[in-house]
C-alpha positions, 0 to 999 in steps of 0.5 A: 743543102736547101734550094730556095727559089721563091721568097723564103724567110724561114731562116735568119741568113747570112749570105755571099752573091755571085755567079759561083762558076766552077765553084773554084778554090777562091769561092770555097775560100769565101764560104768558109768565111761565110760559115765562120761569120755566120756560126758567130752571129747565129746565122745560116750560112747561105750563097746567092746565085743566078739561073743563067749567067747575067751577061746573058741578059746584059751583053748576051754576045759576051756571055761566057762559056761556063765551067758548071751547069746549074746542076753541077754548082748545086752539088758543089756549093752544097759540098763546100758548106752552104747550108741554103743556096737562094737562085735568082732570075737575072732579068732586066728588072734585076738588072736596073736595081741599084745596090740598095734595092738589091740589098733590100730584096735580099733582106725583104724576100729571104731573110738575109741580115748579113751579106759578105761582099767578096774581095773586089765584088760589086753588084747593083746598077749603080755598082758602088765604089767600095765596101763603106758605100755598102756598109752605109746603105747596109746600115740604112736598112738594118742590114750589116755589110763586111767584106771578106778577105782576099784569097792568097792560097794555091793558085792565087789569084783565082777567078772562073775567067782566068780558069776558063782561059788555062782551059782554052789553052789546054792547061789543065793543070792550072785549072786543076790548082785553081779549081782545087780539083780537075776540070769535069765535063758531064756527057751522053754517049752517043753513036760516033763512026765507029772508026776507033773499034777498026783500029783497036781503040773504040771510043765514047763520043760524048755529047755535052747537053749544056750548049754553053759548056767550055770545052777544053782546047783541042788535043789528047789528054789523060783522063779519069772517066766515071762509067755509069757504074760508078767506076773511076777508069783511066781514059784517053780523050781526044778534043777536036776536029778528027782530021785523020778521017774528016776530009771535008769543011762540013765534017769539021764539028768539034768532038769529044771522044774517050777511050776508056782503057781496059773497058769493055761494056755497052755505053750508048745513051748513059752519061759519063764524067770525064776529069781531065787530068794532063794534056798529052799532045796537039791533035794531029792528022796522020797519013793513015789509019795505021800511023794513027793507030801507032801513035794511040798505042805510044800515047795511051802507053803515056797515059798509063804512067801520068795516071799511075 
């Protein structure tokens, strides 16, 4: 996929605009429609996205936690079949653009001849009331504006906001259905308190580089870890505040710890990915490390069954 972050009219394009956070099942349905129309019209199937969520500029306090980093978003959009990705910086100037100005900019600077508007999608400062207004603006600009059909597949209705809520509730099953794949976190393994290894459950403590990444609800999860050697391995992941070993409020900082089953190797300072498959239980405080060890043994047994 070609990444475009400056003016580029080297190709005639058909495009859809969005944040594309998560590149979920509904997004991929829309990209399939863009590809279908692109073939019929002889245009390059493209997507338009933003380097940061528009709410960071419009209402910073309401900006959501994100399902995917920009890097992961690009990879997923390419996998979905977009041939070109136009990345815009949503700033105050763009915030003040009308729908007409925005469409004109896409046409003049990026060769977008046809715009596919997602079902119920709106853009521009004036936020036109419906597809007919967008079509009328397009006609004035010698552009074609078409509306994509509504996604009615698995997990519908699907949106990034709905998926975020599933994950906040720890419902990774519903998130997986809506995404079309397990929710993934990527991070760097850092030094922890090393208590896990003393009870037979060494963990990789994962630091997520992007601070605006959405972390699922606290609890114990069955997961699959992709280690630096490229292998996918079963894992038991705890997200939470480690109440059994953290006694003070100052220590109550959320952590992500992965015990990779049957794995022995050096992971410090390496990047690993975690795919969340199922939530096993809530996080719980145990009265002793021995009781914690006993419960982790039972959890690991259950997770082996879940992961087959």
